[in-house]
Backbone and ligand atoms as CSV (ligand in chain L), in Angstrom:
chain,resi,resn,atom,element,x,y,z
A,1,MET,N,N,133.228,73.333,102.718
A,1,MET,CA,C,133.300,73.170,104.032
A,1,MET,C,C,131.620,73.377,104.401
A,2,VAL,N,N,131.426,72.483,105.394
A,2,VAL,CA,C,129.790,72.523,105.565
A,2,VAL,C,C,129.865,73.306,106.990
A,3,ALA,N,N,128.975,74.277,107.129
A,3,ALA,CA,C,128.789,74.969,108.348
A,3,ALA,C,C,127.322,74.574,108.960
A,4,TYR,N,N,127.463,74.720,110.237
A,4,TYR,CA,C,126.108,74.303,111.104
A,4,TYR,C,C,125.808,75.230,112.112
A,5,CYS,N,N,124.599,75.663,111.958
A,5,CYS,CA,C,124.042,76.818,112.978
A,5,CYS,C,C,124.280,76.478,114.236
A,6,LYS,N,N,124.974,77.443,115.138
A,6,LYS,CA,C,124.993,77.103,116.552
A,6,LYS,C,C,124.000,77.221,117.305
A,7,ASN,N,N,122.782,77.676,116.652
A,7,ASN,CA,C,121.662,77.847,117.861
A,7,ASN,C,C,120.899,76.546,117.410
A,8,CYS,N,N,120.572,75.932,116.359
A,8,CYS,CA,C,119.743,75.068,116.035
A,8,CYS,C,C,120.570,73.769,115.643
A,9,GLY,N,N,121.461,73.874,114.883
A,9,GLY,CA,C,122.170,72.455,114.313
A,9,GLY,C,C,122.028,72.422,112.897
A,10,GLU,N,N,121.246,73.336,112.260
A,10,GLU,CA,C,120.708,73.166,110.965
A,10,GLU,C,C,121.962,73.220,110.192
A,11,GLU,N,N,122.160,72.425,108.886
A,11,GLU,CA,C,123.103,72.856,107.999
A,11,GLU,C,C,122.812,74.140,107.410
A,12,VAL,N,N,124.061,74.996,107.107
A,12,VAL,CA,C,123.831,76.441,106.658
A,12,VAL,C,C,124.612,76.339,105.280
A,13,GLN,N,N,123.655,77.056,104.265
A,13,GLN,CA,C,124.265,76.979,102.796
A,13,GLN,C,C,125.499,78.076,102.783
A,14,SER,N,N,126.565,77.594,101.979
A,14,SER,CA,C,127.708,78.484,102.097
A,14,SER,C,C,127.322,79.786,101.483
A,15,GLY,N,N,127.853,80.636,102.239
A,15,GLY,CA,C,127.627,82.165,101.532
A,15,GLY,C,C,126.291,82.804,102.307
A,16,SER,N,N,125.644,81.983,102.959
A,16,SER,CA,C,124.502,82.830,103.463
A,16,SER,C,C,124.818,83.124,105.061
A,17,ALA,N,N,124.279,84.451,105.215
A,17,ALA,CA,C,124.759,84.886,106.533
A,17,ALA,C,C,123.858,84.452,107.709
A,18,TYR,N,N,122.542,83.897,107.302
A,18,TYR,CA,C,121.500,83.665,108.302
A,18,TYR,C,C,121.126,82.203,108.129
A,19,CYS,N,N,120.786,81.455,109.343
A,19,CYS,CA,C,120.318,80.256,109.289
A,19,CYS,C,C,118.854,80.213,108.648
A,20,ALA,N,N,118.736,79.260,107.696
A,20,ALA,CA,C,117.426,79.486,106.986
A,20,ALA,C,C,116.315,78.656,107.861
A,21,LYS,N,N,116.640,78.018,109.007
A,21,LYS,CA,C,115.655,77.329,109.952
A,21,LYS,C,C,115.381,78.233,110.894
A,22,CYS,N,N,116.196,78.898,111.561
A,22,CYS,CA,C,115.759,79.540,112.814
A,22,CYS,C,C,116.226,81.060,112.779
A,23,GLY,N,N,117.120,81.596,111.820
A,23,GLY,CA,C,117.165,82.698,111.417
A,23,GLY,C,C,118.437,83.454,112.189
A,24,SER,N,N,119.280,82.689,113.046
A,24,SER,CA,C,120.176,82.980,113.601
A,24,SER,C,C,121.435,83.602,112.676
A,25,ARG,N,N,122.052,84.523,113.015
A,25,ARG,CA,C,123.146,85.035,112.240
A,25,ARG,C,C,124.135,83.769,112.395
A,26,VAL,N,N,124.906,83.479,111.256
A,26,VAL,CA,C,125.870,82.350,111.158
A,26,VAL,C,C,127.335,82.884,111.470
A,27,GLN,N,N,127.647,83.958,111.106
A,27,GLN,CA,C,129.188,84.439,111.278
A,27,GLN,C,C,129.366,84.812,112.756
A,28,ALA,N,N,130.395,85.793,112.811
A,28,ALA,CA,C,130.948,86.170,114.055
A,28,ALA,C,C,129.997,86.854,114.965
A,29,GLN,N,N,129.021,87.935,114.427
A,29,GLN,CA,C,128.316,88.355,115.446
A,29,GLN,C,C,127.294,87.626,116.077
A,30,THR,N,N,127.358,87.613,117.370
A,30,THR,CA,C,126.320,86.804,117.999
A,30,THR,C,C,125.133,87.659,118.340
A,31,GLY,N,N,123.979,87.034,118.609
A,31,GLY,CA,C,122.746,87.731,118.926
A,31,GLY,C,C,121.943,88.168,118.218
A,32,LEU,N,N,122.434,88.040,116.783
A,32,LEU,CA,C,121.741,88.833,115.582
A,32,LEU,C,C,120.715,87.872,115.195
A,33,VAL,N,N,119.315,87.753,115.389
A,33,VAL,CA,C,118.477,86.997,114.982
A,33,VAL,C,C,117.385,87.655,114.098
A,34,LEU,N,N,117.165,86.848,112.869
A,34,LEU,CA,C,116.137,87.603,111.997
A,34,LEU,C,C,114.648,87.421,112.595
A,35,ALA,N,N,113.926,88.733,112.427
A,35,ALA,CA,C,112.408,88.694,112.783
A,35,ALA,C,C,111.743,87.785,111.814
A,36,THR,N,N,110.605,87.251,112.254
A,36,THR,CA,C,109.881,86.296,111.414
A,36,THR,C,C,108.914,87.032,110.612
A,37,TRP,N,N,108.424,86.637,109.544
A,37,TRP,CA,C,107.599,87.330,108.417
A,37,TRP,C,C,106.315,87.520,109.484
A,38,GLY,N,N,105.884,86.927,110.400
A,38,GLY,CA,C,104.723,87.223,111.211
A,38,GLY,C,C,104.894,88.391,111.924
A,39,GLU,N,N,106.327,88.731,112.674
A,39,GLU,CA,C,106.546,89.761,113.555
A,39,GLU,C,C,106.439,90.905,112.450
A,40,ARG,N,N,106.813,90.858,111.326
A,40,ARG,CA,C,107.003,91.731,110.472
A,40,ARG,C,C,105.583,92.229,109.887
A,41,ALA,N,N,104.816,91.311,109.548
A,41,ALA,CA,C,103.333,91.463,109.109
A,41,ALA,C,C,102.756,92.154,110.365
A,42,LEU,N,N,102.705,91.860,111.417
A,42,LEU,CA,C,102.011,92.574,112.629
A,42,LEU,C,C,102.487,94.097,112.764
A,43,ALA,N,N,103.880,94.222,112.482
A,43,ALA,CA,C,104.275,95.647,112.609
A,43,ALA,C,C,103.898,96.266,111.473
A,44,TYR,N,N,103.858,95.997,110.329
A,44,TYR,CA,C,103.057,96.418,109.281
A,44,TYR,C,C,101.627,96.713,109.369
A,45,ILE,N,N,101.176,96.045,109.949
A,45,ILE,CA,C,99.504,96.046,110.187
A,45,ILE,C,C,99.378,97.334,111.189
A,46,ILE,N,N,100.163,97.382,112.234
A,46,ILE,CA,C,100.303,98.291,113.127
A,46,ILE,C,C,100.522,99.644,112.520
A,47,ASP,N,N,101.455,100.000,111.843
A,47,ASP,CA,C,101.859,101.035,110.971
A,47,ASP,C,C,100.796,101.623,110.339
A,48,THR,N,N,100.282,100.690,109.472
A,48,THR,CA,C,99.127,100.959,108.354
A,48,THR,C,C,97.747,101.442,109.223
A,49,MET,N,N,97.523,100.783,110.281
A,49,MET,CA,C,96.439,101.200,110.937
A,49,MET,C,C,96.560,102.672,111.691
A,50,LEU,N,N,97.723,102.898,112.232
A,50,LEU,CA,C,98.089,104.195,112.868
A,50,LEU,C,C,98.062,105.152,111.753
A,51,LEU,N,N,98.771,105.185,110.709
A,51,LEU,CA,C,98.574,105.984,109.525
A,51,LEU,C,C,97.069,106.071,109.089
A,52,GLY,N,N,96.345,105.201,109.146
A,52,GLY,CA,C,95.020,105.190,108.796
A,52,GLY,C,C,94.152,106.283,109.610
A,53,PHE,N,N,94.346,106.022,110.897
A,53,PHE,CA,C,93.887,106.852,111.838
A,53,PHE,C,C,94.314,108.324,111.669
A,54,VAL,N,N,95.378,108.676,111.350
A,54,VAL,CA,C,95.961,109.955,111.541
A,54,VAL,C,C,95.518,110.462,110.125
A,55,LEU,N,N,95.217,109.717,109.050
A,55,LEU,CA,C,94.955,110.214,107.845
A,55,LEU,C,C,93.381,110.671,107.660
A,56,ALA,N,N,92.616,109.747,108.504
A,56,ALA,CA,C,91.369,109.930,108.769
A,56,ALA,C,C,91.000,111.134,109.574
A,57,TRP,N,N,91.873,111.530,110.623
A,57,TRP,CA,C,91.875,112.835,111.260
A,57,TRP,C,C,91.644,113.807,110.617
A,58,PHE,N,N,92.696,113.916,109.643
A,58,PHE,CA,C,92.735,114.950,108.956
A,58,PHE,C,C,91.755,115.074,107.573
A,59,ALA,N,N,90.954,114.062,107.319
A,59,ALA,CA,C,90.066,113.794,106.475
A,59,ALA,C,C,90.220,114.504,105.226
A,60,LEU,N,N,91.656,113.976,104.621
A,60,LEU,CA,C,91.908,114.391,103.274
A,60,LEU,C,C,91.289,113.805,102.464
A,61,PRO,N,N,90.760,114.524,101.310
A,61,PRO,CA,C,89.671,114.123,100.434
A,61,PRO,C,C,90.175,112.824,99.345
A,62,GLY,N,N,89.726,112.014,99.337
A,62,GLY,CA,C,89.854,111.085,98.057
A,62,GLY,C,C,91.036,109.849,98.810
A,63,LEU,N,N,91.046,109.697,100.123
A,63,LEU,CA,C,92.030,108.981,100.604
A,63,LEU,C,C,91.316,107.570,100.948
A,64,ARG,N,N,91.879,106.531,100.714
A,64,ARG,CA,C,91.413,105.186,101.384
A,64,ARG,C,C,91.658,105.332,102.697
A,65,LEU,N,N,90.631,105.172,103.685
A,65,LEU,CA,C,91.150,105.418,105.196
A,65,LEU,C,C,91.417,104.262,105.854
A,66,ILE,N,N,90.978,103.130,105.419
A,66,ILE,CA,C,91.203,102.022,106.217
A,66,ILE,C,C,92.076,101.137,105.295
A,67,PRO,N,N,93.189,100.655,105.785
A,67,PRO,CA,C,94.085,99.723,105.008
A,67,PRO,C,C,93.529,98.546,104.274
A,68,ARG,N,N,93.778,98.340,103.033
A,68,ARG,CA,C,93.155,97.557,102.175
A,68,ARG,C,C,93.169,96.185,102.671
A,69,VAL,N,N,94.220,95.949,103.723
A,69,VAL,CA,C,94.365,94.635,104.297
A,69,VAL,C,C,93.019,94.201,105.306
A,70,TRP,N,N,92.538,95.143,105.812
A,70,TRP,CA,C,91.331,95.029,106.340
A,70,TRP,C,C,90.008,95.219,105.898
A,71,GLY,N,N,90.276,94.589,104.375
A,71,GLY,CA,C,88.885,94.296,103.544
A,71,GLY,C,C,88.511,95.464,102.695
A,72,GLY,N,N,89.309,96.366,102.490
A,72,GLY,CA,C,88.916,97.373,101.643
A,72,GLY,C,C,88.695,96.858,100.271
A,73,ASP,N,N,89.682,97.081,99.406
A,73,ASP,CA,C,89.243,96.795,97.900
A,73,ASP,C,C,90.212,95.808,97.390
A,74,MET,N,N,89.921,94.441,97.766
A,74,MET,CA,C,91.124,93.636,97.403
A,74,MET,C,C,91.464,93.221,96.140
A,75,MET,N,N,90.654,93.740,94.975
A,75,MET,CA,C,90.892,93.913,93.612
A,75,MET,C,C,92.399,94.805,93.455
A,76,ASN,N,N,92.520,95.784,94.315
A,76,ASN,CA,C,93.452,96.503,94.075
A,76,ASN,C,C,94.915,95.799,94.400
A,77,TRP,N,N,94.653,94.508,95.046
A,77,TRP,CA,C,96.215,93.812,95.303
A,77,TRP,C,C,96.645,93.359,93.704
A,78,ILE,N,N,95.745,93.112,92.641
A,78,ILE,CA,C,96.342,92.373,91.730
A,78,ILE,C,C,97.278,93.154,90.938
A,79,PRO,N,N,97.116,94.518,90.672
A,79,PRO,CA,C,98.103,95.435,89.822
A,79,PRO,C,C,99.543,95.546,90.346
A,80,PHE,N,N,99.556,95.212,91.654
A,80,PHE,CA,C,100.982,95.374,92.486
A,80,PHE,C,C,101.422,96.768,92.874
A,81,VAL,N,N,101.271,97.396,91.645
A,81,VAL,CA,C,102.111,98.663,92.075
A,81,VAL,C,C,100.771,99.880,92.442
A,82,ASP,N,N,101.198,100.586,93.414
A,82,ASP,CA,C,100.204,101.419,93.931
A,82,ASP,C,C,101.067,102.848,94.245
A,83,PHE,N,N,100.821,104.009,93.513
A,83,PHE,CA,C,101.430,105.146,93.826
A,83,PHE,C,C,100.421,106.429,94.197
A,84,GLY,N,N,99.504,106.068,94.960
A,84,GLY,CA,C,98.317,106.674,95.582
A,84,GLY,C,C,99.073,107.726,96.668
A,85,PHE,N,N,98.374,108.941,97.070
A,85,PHE,CA,C,98.847,109.770,98.155
A,85,PHE,C,C,99.195,108.864,99.531
A,86,ARG,N,N,98.376,108.048,99.719
A,86,ARG,CA,C,98.691,107.373,100.831
A,86,ARG,C,C,99.983,106.619,100.965
A,87,ASN,N,N,100.408,106.128,99.718
A,87,ASN,CA,C,101.570,105.426,99.654
A,87,ASN,C,C,102.747,106.428,99.746
A,88,ILE,N,N,102.569,107.549,99.535
A,88,ILE,CA,C,103.630,108.691,99.686
A,88,ILE,C,C,103.859,109.051,101.052
A,89,ILE,N,N,102.604,109.024,101.742
A,89,ILE,CA,C,102.700,109.104,103.137
A,89,ILE,C,C,103.627,107.861,103.951
A,90,TYR,N,N,103.226,106.779,103.412
A,90,TYR,CA,C,103.983,105.611,104.092
A,90,TYR,C,C,105.217,105.706,103.928
A,91,PHE,N,N,105.707,106.157,102.704
A,91,PHE,CA,C,107.000,106.407,102.300
A,91,PHE,C,C,107.872,107.140,103.213
A,92,VAL,N,N,107.199,108.352,103.365
A,92,VAL,CA,C,107.737,109.485,104.265
A,92,VAL,C,C,107.811,109.099,105.760
A,93,TYR,N,N,106.708,108.342,106.318
A,93,TYR,CA,C,106.934,107.933,107.604
A,93,TYR,C,C,107.813,106.778,107.701
A,94,TRP,N,N,107.774,105.850,106.816
A,94,TRP,CA,C,108.808,104.727,107.118
A,94,TRP,C,C,110.358,105.092,107.148
A,95,PHE,N,N,110.516,105.965,105.957
A,95,PHE,CA,C,111.840,106.617,105.789
A,95,PHE,C,C,112.389,107.591,107.183
A,96,PHE,N,N,111.453,108.426,107.527
A,96,PHE,CA,C,111.797,109.262,108.568
A,96,PHE,C,C,112.001,108.209,109.775
A,97,MET,N,N,111.119,107.463,110.438
A,97,MET,CA,C,111.204,106.529,111.530
A,97,MET,C,C,112.635,105.693,111.415
A,98,GLU,N,N,112.625,104.956,110.314
A,98,GLU,CA,C,113.502,103.975,110.231
A,98,GLU,C,C,114.991,104.556,109.901
A,99,GLN,N,N,115.084,105.637,109.437
A,99,GLN,CA,C,116.250,106.482,109.443
A,99,GLN,C,C,116.979,106.949,110.644
A,100,THR,N,N,115.686,107.507,111.430
A,100,THR,CA,C,116.012,107.972,112.780
A,100,THR,C,C,116.180,106.980,114.018
A,101,TYR,N,N,115.143,106.134,113.805
A,101,TYR,CA,C,115.366,104.996,115.017
A,101,TYR,C,C,115.623,103.621,114.798
A,102,GLY,N,N,115.617,103.361,113.462
A,102,GLY,CA,C,115.860,102.130,112.925
A,102,GLY,C,C,114.643,101.236,112.969
A,103,GLN,N,N,113.611,101.886,113.547
A,103,GLN,CA,C,112.161,101.322,113.828
A,103,GLN,C,C,111.165,102.128,113.386
A,104,SER,N,N,110.018,101.564,113.053
A,104,SER,CA,C,108.832,102.257,112.934
A,104,SER,C,C,108.110,102.017,114.197
A,105,LEU,N,N,106.970,102.780,114.514
A,105,LEU,CA,C,106.136,102.278,115.590
A,105,LEU,C,C,105.575,101.009,115.757
A,106,GLY,N,N,105.304,100.330,114.508
A,106,GLY,CA,C,105.062,98.997,114.632
A,106,GLY,C,C,106.241,98.164,114.882
A,107,LYS,N,N,107.345,98.398,114.455
A,107,LYS,CA,C,108.551,97.751,114.773
A,107,LYS,C,C,108.875,97.883,116.098
A,108,MET,N,N,108.648,98.890,116.684
A,108,MET,CA,C,108.945,99.300,118.154
A,108,MET,C,C,107.781,98.260,119.037
A,109,ALA,N,N,106.854,98.237,118.583
A,109,ALA,CA,C,105.779,97.616,119.441
A,109,ALA,C,C,106.156,96.001,119.255
A,110,MET,N,N,106.591,95.491,118.134
A,110,MET,CA,C,107.123,94.153,117.790
A,110,MET,C,C,108.576,93.755,118.236
A,111,ARG,N,N,109.289,94.844,118.750
A,111,ARG,CA,C,110.626,94.758,119.288
A,111,ARG,C,C,111.611,94.121,118.085
A,112,ILE,N,N,111.235,94.651,116.836
A,112,ILE,CA,C,112.228,94.455,115.787
A,112,ILE,C,C,112.711,95.696,115.186
A,113,GLU,N,N,113.901,95.629,114.362
A,113,GLU,CA,C,114.302,96.718,113.621
A,113,GLU,C,C,114.925,96.227,112.536
A,114,VAL,N,N,115.195,97.155,111.428
A,114,VAL,CA,C,115.661,97.193,110.160
A,114,VAL,C,C,117.103,97.566,110.283
A,115,THR,N,N,117.897,96.699,109.659
A,115,THR,CA,C,119.473,97.058,110.136
A,115,THR,C,C,120.192,96.495,108.785
A,116,ASP,N,N,121.443,97.025,108.704
A,116,ASP,CA,C,122.329,96.597,107.765
A,116,ASP,C,C,122.598,94.811,108.139
A,117,LEU,N,N,123.149,94.156,106.944
A,117,LEU,CA,C,123.623,92.780,107.283
A,117,LEU,C,C,124.271,92.392,108.435
A,118,ASP,N,N,124.964,93.518,109.214
A,118,ASP,CA,C,125.641,92.894,110.258
A,118,ASP,C,C,125.218,93.595,111.479
A,119,GLY,N,N,123.826,94.064,111.489
A,119,GLY,CA,C,123.255,94.625,112.560
A,119,GLY,C,C,123.320,96.105,112.763
A,120,GLY,N,N,123.871,96.672,111.901
A,120,GLY,CA,C,124.261,98.122,112.051
A,120,GLY,C,C,123.153,99.032,111.375
A,121,ARG,N,N,123.544,100.361,111.831
A,121,ARG,CA,C,122.321,101.572,111.371
A,121,ARG,C,C,122.474,101.416,109.815
A,122,LEU,N,N,121.477,102.069,109.215
A,122,LEU,CA,C,121.366,102.028,107.706
A,122,LEU,C,C,121.746,103.628,107.383
A,123,ASP,N,N,122.287,103.632,105.955
A,123,ASP,CA,C,122.529,104.981,105.674
A,123,ASP,C,C,121.248,105.645,105.045
A,124,MET,N,N,121.168,106.638,104.461
A,124,MET,CA,C,120.071,107.183,104.007
A,124,MET,C,C,119.628,106.542,102.608
A,125,ASN,N,N,120.427,106.104,101.975
A,125,ASN,CA,C,120.234,105.169,100.669
A,125,ASN,C,C,119.729,103.992,100.933
A,126,GLN,N,N,120.034,103.301,101.976
A,126,GLN,CA,C,119.448,101.938,102.396
A,126,GLN,C,C,118.146,102.335,102.990
A,127,THR,N,N,117.991,102.960,103.765
A,127,THR,CA,C,116.653,103.386,104.421
A,127,THR,C,C,115.774,103.597,103.283
A,128,ALA,N,N,116.015,104.595,102.314
A,128,ALA,CA,C,115.248,104.904,101.205
A,128,ALA,C,C,114.627,103.806,100.327
A,129,ILE,N,N,115.658,102.983,100.113
A,129,ILE,CA,C,115.622,101.978,99.044
A,129,ILE,C,C,114.498,100.787,99.629
A,130,GLN,N,N,114.764,100.596,100.908
A,130,GLN,CA,C,113.869,99.448,101.331
A,130,GLN,C,C,112.556,100.148,101.759
A,131,ALA,N,N,112.510,101.195,101.938
A,131,ALA,CA,C,111.152,101.744,102.270
A,131,ALA,C,C,110.365,101.820,100.879
A,132,LEU,N,N,111.088,102.302,99.781
A,132,LEU,CA,C,110.283,102.376,98.325
A,132,LEU,C,C,109.709,101.171,98.238
A,133,GLY,N,N,110.243,99.905,98.212
A,133,GLY,CA,C,109.500,98.778,98.013
A,133,GLY,C,C,108.295,98.339,98.884
A,134,LYS,N,N,108.589,98.713,100.091
A,134,LYS,CA,C,107.371,98.686,101.127
A,134,LYS,C,C,106.110,99.553,100.796
A,135,ALA,N,N,106.588,100.930,100.524
A,135,ALA,CA,C,105.494,101.850,100.389
A,135,ALA,C,C,104.602,101.641,99.112
A,136,PHE,N,N,105.443,101.268,97.961
A,136,PHE,CA,C,104.669,101.402,96.680
A,136,PHE,C,C,104.646,100.085,95.870
A,137,LEU,N,N,105.235,99.180,96.297
A,137,LEU,CA,C,105.335,97.737,95.412
A,137,LEU,C,C,105.386,96.566,96.445
A,138,LEU,N,N,104.593,96.640,97.560
A,138,LEU,CA,C,104.610,95.563,98.548
A,138,LEU,C,C,104.354,94.166,98.188
A,139,PRO,N,N,103.365,93.748,97.212
A,139,PRO,CA,C,102.939,92.410,97.009
A,139,PRO,C,C,104.145,91.923,96.215
A,140,LEU,N,N,104.632,92.673,95.202
A,140,LEU,CA,C,105.668,92.197,94.378
A,140,LEU,C,C,107.033,91.911,95.324
A,141,ASP,N,N,107.398,93.067,95.875
A,141,ASP,CA,C,108.376,93.105,96.739
A,141,ASP,C,C,108.519,91.825,97.637
A,142,LEU,N,N,107.365,91.557,98.225
A,142,LEU,CA,C,107.392,90.466,99.252
A,142,LEU,C,C,107.354,89.055,98.287
A,143,ILE,N,N,106.707,88.982,97.435
A,143,ILE,CA,C,106.391,87.613,96.739
A,143,ILE,C,C,107.960,87.371,96.050
A,144,LEU,N,N,108.661,88.472,95.470
A,144,LEU,CA,C,110.027,88.151,94.824
A,144,LEU,C,C,110.947,87.861,95.868
A,145,GLY,N,N,110.830,88.457,97.025
A,145,GLY,CA,C,111.699,88.174,98.285
A,145,GLY,C,C,111.664,86.622,98.779
A,146,TRP,N,N,110.182,86.449,98.927
A,146,TRP,CA,C,109.935,84.850,99.548
A,146,TRP,C,C,110.644,84.006,98.652
A,147,VAL,N,N,110.432,84.256,97.498
A,147,VAL,CA,C,111.003,83.100,96.381
A,147,VAL,C,C,112.462,83.149,96.149
A,148,MET,N,N,112.906,84.253,96.396
A,148,MET,CA,C,114.647,84.574,95.815
A,148,MET,C,C,115.618,84.737,97.160
A,149,TYR,N,N,114.890,84.909,98.351
A,149,TYR,CA,C,115.881,84.789,99.495
A,149,TYR,C,C,115.417,84.713,100.797
A,150,PRO,N,N,114.885,83.163,100.590
A,150,PRO,CA,C,114.257,82.497,101.781
A,150,PRO,C,C,115.162,82.641,102.952
A,151,SER,N,N,116.444,82.458,102.856
A,151,SER,CA,C,117.250,81.859,104.255
A,151,SER,C,C,117.426,83.674,104.676
A,152,MET,N,N,117.541,84.549,104.131
A,152,MET,CA,C,117.561,86.028,104.586
A,152,MET,C,C,116.337,86.773,104.921
A,153,GLN,N,N,115.144,85.743,104.462
A,153,GLN,CA,C,113.972,86.723,105.038
A,153,GLN,C,C,113.797,87.989,104.235
A,154,GLN,N,N,114.315,88.269,103.280
A,154,GLN,CA,C,114.352,89.873,102.819
A,154,GLN,C,C,113.271,89.950,101.766
A,155,ARG,N,N,112.686,91.105,101.885
A,155,ARG,CA,C,111.910,91.456,100.578
A,155,ARG,C,C,112.939,91.852,99.517
A,156,LEU,N,N,112.396,91.930,98.347
A,156,LEU,CA,C,113.362,92.325,97.167
A,156,LEU,C,C,114.078,93.484,97.505
A,157,PHE,N,N,113.343,94.692,97.928
A,157,PHE,CA,C,113.838,95.730,98.430
A,157,PHE,C,C,114.980,95.793,99.417
A,158,ASN,N,N,114.688,94.686,100.611
A,158,ASN,CA,C,115.733,94.662,101.641
A,158,ASN,C,C,116.972,94.051,100.860
A,159,ASN,N,N,117.035,93.244,99.915
A,159,ASN,CA,C,118.188,92.749,99.361
A,159,ASN,C,C,118.659,93.695,98.590
A,160,LEU,N,N,118.109,94.561,97.858
A,160,LEU,CA,C,118.655,95.685,97.046
A,160,LEU,C,C,119.260,96.603,97.796
A,161,SER,N,N,118.901,96.547,99.112
A,161,SER,CA,C,119.566,97.945,100.028
A,161,SER,C,C,120.621,97.273,100.899
A,162,ASN,N,N,120.767,95.692,100.886
A,162,ASN,CA,C,121.455,95.095,101.878
A,162,ASN,C,C,121.086,95.225,103.343
A,163,THR,N,N,119.771,95.239,103.352
A,163,THR,CA,C,119.066,95.268,104.729
A,163,THR,C,C,118.399,94.013,105.127
A,164,VAL,N,N,118.241,93.658,106.540
A,164,VAL,CA,C,117.379,92.753,107.130
A,164,VAL,C,C,116.728,93.231,107.994
A,165,VAL,N,N,115.743,92.726,108.596
A,165,VAL,CA,C,114.951,92.961,109.812
A,165,VAL,C,C,115.085,91.752,111.012
A,166,LEU,N,N,115.755,92.436,112.059
A,166,LEU,CA,C,116.154,91.672,113.259
A,166,LEU,C,C,115.546,91.686,114.206
A,167,LYS,N,N,115.366,90.616,115.335
A,167,LYS,CA,C,114.636,90.876,116.595
A,167,LYS,C,C,115.629,91.948,117.412
A,168,LYS,N,N,114.977,93.005,118.019
A,168,LYS,CA,C,115.888,94.092,118.849
A,168,LYS,C,C,116.454,93.104,119.831
A,169,GLN,N,N,117.698,93.473,120.083
A,169,GLN,CA,C,118.447,93.116,121.160
A,169,GLN,C,C,118.273,93.709,122.572
A,170,GLY,N,N,118.375,93.306,123.628
A,170,GLY,CA,C,118.264,93.930,125.047
A,170,GLY,C,C,116.970,94.419,125.399
L,1,ZN,ZN,ZN,119.201,77.598,113.100
């Protein structure tokens, strides 16, 4: 059976829950629309800048105070894995915010939220797993997600935790 997206008319692959073209939820739940990678990237930049300011305020020794996306040390992108103190702070921040509110401050600003596949709240395991990839393995997490889950727009660790990022309703 061939299904078509109610929002944009694009043919939907069987078994995929979201339209690959516009991101609308295909099945019963209406109003669930995937956030774009651009919105998520901006939320990430807002979060890392805010944390950068906070960490700079406390002037902890040995920290990289400016997120490396802002021209810090590009070479550090290559090894993929990063387990610095800053990454632990990122993890704690995202875990706390997304478990409590479903949103980080950056996601609040962009009006997007992380949910389970049906738009519901995450349990602690889901929150922890998706935050782990984002905090410690982001380039790898993203690239593998782009390649493997284009229609769901999931990072690898979104897929592992059965989570998606949606436009916030209402
Ligand atoms: Zn569509």
